[in-house]
FIFITI-248724 format. One line per 5 residues: number of its first residue (from 1); for each residue x, y negated, z negated of C-alpha. Coordinates in steps of 0.001 Angstrom, whole numbers, plus 524288, in hexadecimal, padded with zeros to 5 digits. Example, Ala and Ser with C-alpha at 12.3 -4.5 7.8 and 13.67 -1.06 7.14 Angstrom:
<nodes>
1) 8300C:81194:7E188 | 83566:80424:7E41C;
</nodes>
This chain:
<nodes>
1) 8313D:7A367:7C5EC | 835ED:7AF7C:7BED6 | 84424:7B275:7BC11 | 84454:7BC55:7C739 | 84077:7B1DB:7D0ED;
6) 84A08:7A856:7CAD8 | 854BF:7B23E:7CD3C | 8513D:7B26E:7DB9A | 851D6:7A38C:7DBD2 | 85F9C:7A430:7D631;
11) 86495:7ABEB:7E1E8 | 870B6:7A58A:7E81A | 86ECB:798F2:7EFC9 | 86D4C:79B47:7FE55 | 878B5:79B2A:807A4;
16) 8735D:7949B:813DA | 87C9E:79C84:81C18 | 87737:7A9A3:817C1 | 869A4:7A6E8:812CE | 864CC:7A03E:81F1A;
21) 85B43:7950E:81FFD | 850AB:792C9:815D4 | 84456:79AA9:817A5 | 838EC:7914A:81800 | 82EFD:79C7D:817EF;
26) 82828:796C4:823B8 | 81F81:7A185:82900 | 81EC8:7A422:83790 | 81310:7AAA4:83DC1 | 81637:7B8F6:83B34;
31) 80E46:7C4CE:8376A | 80FDF:7C750:828BF | 80CCB:7D59C:82ADE | 8185F:7D7AB:833F4 | 82013:7E39D:82FC4;
36) 82D02:7E2B5:8370B | 83626:7D749:83601 | 8339B:7CD0C:84078 | 84250:7CAFC:8413C | 845B9:7D92E:84348;
41) 84D5C:7DB6F:84FEC | 84EF0:7E9EC:8529D | 85AC1:7E721:85B2B | 862B9:7E028:850CD | 86C6C:7E637:84789;
46) 86724:7EBBD:83AF6 | 871A9:7E3F8:833DB | 86A06:7D77D:836A2 | 85EA9:7DBDE:82E17 | 86214:7D27A:8232B;
51) 86017:7C6C7:82BFE | 8537F:7CC7E:83168 | 84E04:7CE72:823B8 | 84FF9:7C03A:81FE1 | 84C23:7BA52:82CE9;
56) 841E7:7AFAD:82B45 | 83784:7B67E:83377 | 83916:7C351:82C1E | 83850:7BC73:81EF2 | 82C57:7B4D3:8233B;
61) 8257E:7C171:82702 | 82985:7C78E:81A03 | 8245B:7BBD2:8127B | 81744:7BCC7:81955 | 8166B:7CB37:81634;
66) 81988:7C958:807C9 | 80F9C:7BE58:806C9 | 80506:7C641:80D9C | 80786:7D20F:804E6 | 80683:7C970:7F8C5;
71) 8091F:7D294:7ED5B | 80C7F:7D0AE:7DF16 | 8185B:7C92D:7DA16 | 824ED:7D019:7D690 | 82CA9:7CEC8:7CA0E;
76) 82F5A:7C04F:7CC3A | 820EF:7BCBE:7CCCB | 821D9:7B5DE:7D9F2 | 8156E:7B75D:7E200 | 81448:7B855:7F0BE;
81) 80E75:7AAB0:7F09A | 81B05:7A5AC:7EA33 | 823F6:7AC1F:7F429 | 82397:7A262:7FF51 | 82667:79635:7F6F3;
86) 8312E:79D9D:7EFE1 | 837AC:7A16F:7FCA8 | 8378A:7936C:8019E | 83F7B:78F76:7F5D5 | 84825:79B5F:7F391;
91) 849AD:7A2D9:80052 | 8577E:79DD2:802F5 | 85BC3:7A2AE:7F59E | 855DE:7B018:7F7F2 | 85BBD:7B0E8:8058D;
96) 86948:7AD2D:800A0 | 8686F:7B775:7F5EF | 864AF:7C194:80016 | 87024:7BDBE:808CB | 879E7:7BE38:7FDB1;
101) 874C7:7CB32:7F88B | 8715B:7C4DE:7EB84 | 862A0:7C680:7ECDD | 85CFC:7CFEA:7E2E5 | 84F06:7D4E6:7E465;
106) 84673:7D310:7D888 | 841E1:7DF57:7D152 | 83456:7E398:7D58D | 82894:7E315:7CC93 | 823B6:7F098:7C8CD;
111) 81528:7F2FD:7CAAD | 80E40:7FFD2:7C7D3 | 802A7:80372:7D080 | 7FA36:80ED7:7CBBF | 7F932:81A0A:7D583;
116) 7EBB7:81FD2:7D86A | 7F05B:82D74:7D4A7 | 7F77B:8293D:7C853 | 804A8:82329:7C572 | 8094E:815F8:7CA30;
121) 80FD2:81096:7D648 | 81B2E:80796:7D32D | 81BC9:7FB3A:7DB4C | 826F6:7F188:7DB74 | 822A8:7E3AA:7DE94;
126) 82DFA:7DB6F:7E3DC | 82E39:7CCB7:7E294 | 82845:7C579:7EE1B | 835DF:7C0F1:7F231 | 83AC7:7CEE8:7F2A1;
131) 82E72:7D2F6:7F9C4 | 831A3:7C8D7:80424 | 83FB0:7CD85:8058F | 83BA4:7DBD0:805E1 | 83146:7D8E5:8100F;
136) 83B59:7D20F:81892 | 8445A:7DDDC:817AE | 8394D:7E76D:81A71 | 83511:7E008:826AB | 84290:7E14B:82CAA;
141) 84531:7EF61:82888 | 837D5:7F4BF:82C58 | 839E2:7F4BB:83B1F | 8474C:7FAF1:8395F | 841FE:80695:831E2;
146) 834FC:80768:8390E | 83C08:80C9D:84502 | 84177:817C6:83CB8 | 83596:81B4F:834A4 | 82D81:82769:8375E;
151) 820B8:8266E:83ED4 | 81ACF:82ED2:833FC | 81D27:82433:829C0 | 81204:81A7D:82817 | 813B5:8133D:81B3D;
156) 8171A:804AE:81AED | 81AC6:8041E:82942 | 816C8:7FA17:83392 | 80B64:7FE94:83BE4 | 808D3:80AA9:8338F;
161) 7FEE2:80D35:828F3 | 7F91C:81735:81FC1 | 7EE3C:81924:829C3 | 7F841:81D37:833F3 | 7FE22:826CD:82A48;
166) 7F11A:82D23:826DE | 7ED8A:82E60:83553 | 7FA88:83533:837BC | 7F7B2:83E93:82C8F | 7EA19:8410A:83201;
171) 7F034:84496:83F09 | 7F8D1:84ED0:83887 | 7ED34:854D3:83185 | 7E57B:8553F:83E38 | 7F0CB:85CB3:8445C;
176) 7EFA9:86738:839F6 | 7F9C7:86276:83024 | 7EFEA:862DE:82509 | 7F95E:86560:819D1 | 80063:859C7:813F1;
181) 80D25:858EB:80C86 | 809F3:84D33:80401 | 816C0:847C1:7FEA9 | 81654:83E27:7F35F | 8231F:83766:7F01E;
186) 82407:834DB:7E195 | 82602:8264F:7DED2 | 82C96:824A0:7EC01 | 82E10:815CE:7EB67 | 8340F:816CE:7DDD6;
191) 83DE2:82197:7E0EA | 8441A:81E3E:7EDEC | 852D2:81FBF:7ECE3 | 858D4:81282:7F005 | 86562:817DA:7F5F8;
196) 85E22:82131:7FEDF | 8549A:81698:802FF | 85F49:80CA2:805EF | 866DA:816CC:80DC4 | 85ADB:81860:8166A;
201) 858FF:809B9:817D1 | 86759:80879:81B95 | 86585:8120A:826D2 | 85ED5:80708:82E4D | 862AF:7FAA2:826F8;
206) 8710C:7F701:82832 | 8709B:7E949:82296 | 87679:7EAC8:8150C | 87017:7DE50:81020 | 86290:7E3D4:812E3;
211) 8663C:7F0D2:80CA1 | 86B6A:7E9F4:8008A | 85EF0:7E216:7FED3 | 85643:7EE18:8005E | 85E82:7F521:7F634;
216) 85D02:7E952:7ED4D | 84E42:7EA64:7EE57 | 84EB1:7F8D2:7EAFC | 856F5:7F5BE:7DF01 | 84FBE:7E95B:7DAEC;
221) 84984:7EFC4:7CF11 | 83BFB:7EFCB:7C92E | 836AC:7E707:7BE7F | 82E1C:7EE4E:7B4B8 | 82875:7E6B8:7A93B;
226) 832AD:7DC20:7AAF1 | 83E29:7E5A5:7AB52 | 845DD:7E7AC:7B7E6 | 848AE:7F600:7BAC6 | 8529F:7FA54:7C4D5;
231) 84DDF:80256:7D083 | 8573D:80D09:7D49D | 84D8D:813AD:7DDC1 | 840B2:810D0:7E4A1 | 83B66:80621:7ED72;
236) 83062:7FF87:7E5CC | 82349:7FEBD:7ECA2 | 81EEC:7F0BA:7EDF8 | 82972:7EA57:7F642 | 82949:7E887:8051B;
241) 83581:7F0E2:806C4 | 8306E:7FCB9:7FF5B | 827C8:8029B:80A21 | 8329C:801B7:81442 | 83CB0:8078A:80B17;
246) 833A0:812D6:807B6 | 831E1:815F2:8162D | 84092:81553:8183F | 842AC:81EFA:80D31 | 83838:8286F:811C1;
251) 83BF4:827C4:8201B | 8456C:832EB:81D6C | 839CC:83B29:81941 | 83292:8378C:825C1 | 83E28:83B53:82E26;
256) 83F9F:84841:826FA | 8314F:84BA1:828D0 | 8322A:847E4:83732 | 83E23:85070:838EA | 836A9:85BED:8331D;
261) 82B34:85961:83C3C | 8212F:856E3:83188 | 81417:85040:8336D | 8144B:84589:82932 | 80F66:83805:8258A;
266) 8163D:82F05:81BF7 | 81110:82273:8163E | 81B62:81C9C:80D19 | 81DDB:8271C:802C3 | 81168:82E9B:8061F;
271) 814FD:839C8:80F52 | 80C5A:844B5:814A3 | 811A8:84FDF:81CE1 | 80798:857CD:82482 | 8092A:86667:826AB;
276) 8004E:87192:82AEE | 80107:87AAE:81F38 | 8027D:879EF:81098 | 80E8D:88282:810F3 | 8152B:87971:81AAA;
281) 81180:86DF0:8120F | 817CE:873F9:8061C | 82464:87671:80D9C | 82493:8687A:81296 | 821CB:8630A:80500;
286) 82D78:86A20:7FF4F | 83700:8664E:80A23 | 832C3:8580F:80A71 | 8337E:85713:7FB9F | 84178:85C13:7FC4F;
291) 844E4:85216:806D5 | 83F0E:846BD:7FF3D | 84545:84A36:7F245 | 852B3:84E28:7F737 | 854B3:84528:802DA;
296) 84D35:83902:7FEC2 | 84D87:83ABC:7EFF0 | 83ED0:838BF:7EF38 | 835D7:84006:7E5EB | 829DA:84740:7EAF7;
301) 81E7E:846F6:7E152 | 81AE5:8556D:7DF6F | 80DBF:85232:7D92E | 808C4:849C1:7E44B | 80F5B:8505C:7EFDD;
306) 807DD:85BDB:7F57E | 8048E:8643D:80138 | 7F601:86414:8042C | 7EC04:86334:80EF3 | 7EAAE:855CC:81529;
311) 7DC95:85442:810C8 | 7E105:85546:80292 | 7EC96:84BF3:803A7 | 7EB83:83D3C:801AA | 7F3E4:8352C:80AE2;
316) 7F3AD:8264D:80A21 | 7E639:826FB:803C9 | 7E07C:82F98:80E77 | 7DDFA:83E0D:81073 | 7D79D:846A4:81AD3;
321) 7CB64:84EC5:81CDA | 7C70C:857EF:8279C | 7BA92:8552C:82F28 | 7B64B:85D5E:83AE0 | 7C406:8626E:83CA2;
326) 7CA32:854EC:83C57 | 7D2C8:84FE4:83152 | 7CE1F:84257:82D72 | 7D338:8380E:823FB | 7CC5D:83547:8171B;
331) 7CEE7:82D11:80B0E | 7D5F0:8353E:800DA | 7CE23:83874:7F49E | 7D773:83127:7EBB4 | 7D678:8252B:7F455;
336) 7C7A6:82598:7F361 | 7C85F:826EC:7E4A5 | 7D158:81B10:7E39C | 7C79B:8138C:7EBE9 | 7BC84:81744:7E2BD;
341) 7C49C:813BD:7D6C5 | 7C6F6:80626:7DC4C | 7B8A0:80432:7DF8C | 7B496:808FA:7D214 | 7BCBF:7FE13:7CC3C;
346) 7B724:7F401:7D597 | 7A915:7F843:7D312 | 7A9B6:7FB66:7C4A9 | 79BCA:7F9D5:7BFC1 | 79FFE:7F159:7B44A;
351) 7A7A3:7E831:7BD15 | 7A473:7D9B9:7BC98 | 7A56D:7CF93:7C761 | 79D92:7CB8E:7D334 | 798A7:7D694:7DBB3;
356) 79D1C:7CF83:7E805 | 7AB11:7CEAB:7E2D8 | 7AB17:7DD11:7DF33 | 7A664:7E0A9:7ECC9 | 7B11D:7D842:7F2AA;
361) 7BB33:7DFDD:7EAC8 | 7B540:7ECA2:7EF6E | 7B586:7E7E6:7FD88 | 7C3C2:7E401:7FCAF | 7C782:7F166:7F792;
366) 7BF49:7F9ED:80087 | 7C2D2:7F26F:80CF3 | 7D146:7F46D:80A13 | 7CEF5:8028F:80635 | 7C7A7:8066E:8127E;
371) 7D177:7FEBF:81A92 | 7DB72:808D7:8164F | 7D2B7:814ED:81604 | 7CBF1:8121E:822FA | 7D42F:81D1F:828AA;
376) 7CBCD:8273C:82197 | 7C0C5:82D78:8296A | 7B705:82D6A:81E33 | 7ABD7:823B7:82083 | 7A2E5:82BDA:817BF;
381) 7AC5E:82A01:80C65 | 7AC3C:81B58:80E7F | 79D60:81B4B:80EEE | 79CEC:8226D:801DD | 7A686:818B4:7FC03;
386) 79DDD:80D7C:80098 | 7922F:81395:7F9AA | 79A32:8161D:7ED6E | 79ED1:807EF:7ECDC | 790D9:802F5:7EE31;
391) 78CAA:80C19:7E34C | 797A2:806DE:7DAAE | 792DB:7F908:7DD38 | 784A9:7FCAE:7DA87 | 787F5:8023E:7CD3C;
396) 7900B:7F62F:7C9F2 | 78506:7ECFC:7CDC4 | 77ABB:7F514:7C6CD | 78339:7F53E:7BA95 | 784B2:7E66F:7BB3E;
401) 775FC:7E4B4:7BAC6 | 776C5:7EA99:7AD0C | 76889:7EA16:7A87E | 75CA9:7F08B:7AE50 | 755A1:7E397:7B000;
406) 7612E:7DDDE:7B74F | 76218:7E9E2:7BFF4 | 75399:7E924:7C2EB | 75480:7DAC8:7C661 | 76086:7DCA2:7CF19;
411) 75A9C:7E828:7D647 | 74E59:7E061:7D92C | 756AD:7D4E3:7DDA2 | 75D8E:7DDE6:7E71C | 750BA:7E1F9:7ED3F;
416) 74C76:7EDF8:7E5A5 | 73D9F:7EE25:7E2DF | 73A7F:7EC38:7D47C | 733A7:7F93E:7D386 | 74068:7FFF4:7D794;
421) 74A35:7F70E:7D0E2 | 74773:7FD65:7C3BB | 74D87:80A13:7C8AD | 75AA5:8035A:7CA60 | 75A02:7FB6D:7BDDE;
426) 75AFC:806EC:7B48D | 76571:81135:7B2BF | 77212:81173:7AB12 | 77C1B:81654:7B4E5 | 780E1:80BFE:7BE99;
431) 7873D:8166A:7C71C | 77ACE:81E77:7C805 | 77240:8127E:7CA26 | 77B0F:80E4F:7D573 | 774C1:81935:7DD81;
436) 766DF:8158F:7D99C | 75E8C:81304:7E5E5 | 759E1:80635:7E00C | 767A0:80155:7DD12 | 76C60:805A2:7EA80;
441) 760FF:7FE74:7F0B5 | 7644E:7F1DD:7E986 | 77309:7F31D:7EAF5 | 77293:7F883:7F8BB | 77D63:7FA2D:80292;
446) 7788D:7EDCA:80914 | 7795E:7E69B:7FC15 | 787D4:7E9B9:7FAD9 | 78A1D:7E6DC:80930 | 7844F:7D95D:80742;
451) 78D7E:7D749:7FBC7 | 798C4:7D9F6:804FC | 79C98:7E7BE:800A1 | 7A4E6:7EE0C:80B25 | 7A24A:7FBCB:81000;
456) 7ADDD:8051E:8105D | 7A7A2:80D23:81B1B | 7A40E:800EE:822B2 | 7B1E6:7FBAC:821E3 | 7B728:80916:825C8;
461) 7AEBD:8090D:831F9 | 7B33D:7FB50:8356C | 7C16B:7FF8F:83434 | 7BEFC:80BB1:83C73 | 7B968:8035E:84766;
466) 7C505:7FA20:84704 | 7CF53:804DF:847D3;
</nodes>
């Protein structure tokens, strides 16, 4: 074990009177996807939250969630697989440290994720132990704040999704609110003011022990290249508490927009306000920017924030288009380009490996992709993507055949008459030859279907039927 984990092991010995009985990590039959705490009693005093957080049933649910989410190790190197055995041996020590106030969260591991439009998104990966404790806290606090949150907020909330948010936005556009105030908060998760955030948490949470532990997580620091850096602001993305804390912070924005009577949709830090004219949008942009920067101390990104027509704005990967007077949902252009970039890497014509394994990788990606973008009313786009993927595979296969004699032999083997196979054996451009009638005859749609290649359009239609 690393020194960080050793430090956790050296926490004070448990006091049986305060730490409670040993946690054997025996799992009852509960749903690991459960959002609220199973021990939460809405009628009980908020001061009892500490006991609810560390109740066996709540911890068991949290453990299941952490294990099902898997995820990378934190700075101590402990994996999710190691967590359960570690808890069996050390839970009493951790619990005693929590009770005495001596528990100190481990600094998170900094990870940089490239953004599609440039720059990086900074993630903070907590240790699996801290993920467990954060998850337990989040499960108890979620139902408390859910009752207060706006119905126009959709991000990271039980029973709500990005699909619900985009349908709400579509409804606004259908009503004639076709101009969008697209607000982009600059590095929101990195710049949240800790004092302002904790003041908002304390509006509903009165148990000082819970408040102290949340503050400790905010101040736990970040490890970059082996050096621990203090965190004076921000709530690092990557921990179970972060989504809830971001919604708590931005709930003031929701309430302000509601008070003004605006038509809006917010998903985490992505907020769109719908208005009827460009002039109205510009006025709203200015007033909301002032509210965010003066009241919440958050920075609006002037380069990415804009007022534009809904059909030119990307929201959660989607956009809109008008067809026969109706505003429909489509996949945003940038989302389509990211899809193509991924498939170009998967079907690179110089790629090695078994064709069946490559197709399995493609299937895994496109099934997940269309599972998200099934909300778009664009079956013709999906049909074109299917054809494009098959063409990418044809050029890769044709390139693999390398020599003219090999190409001739393979085409004949696939059922092309010898007198026609010569047409597909020549040529120098794999991309151009992928549209050759002879190559398309040999490597037909049925050929790829028999290899197990999934159809995006076909999967879309299946999902539409099951809605």
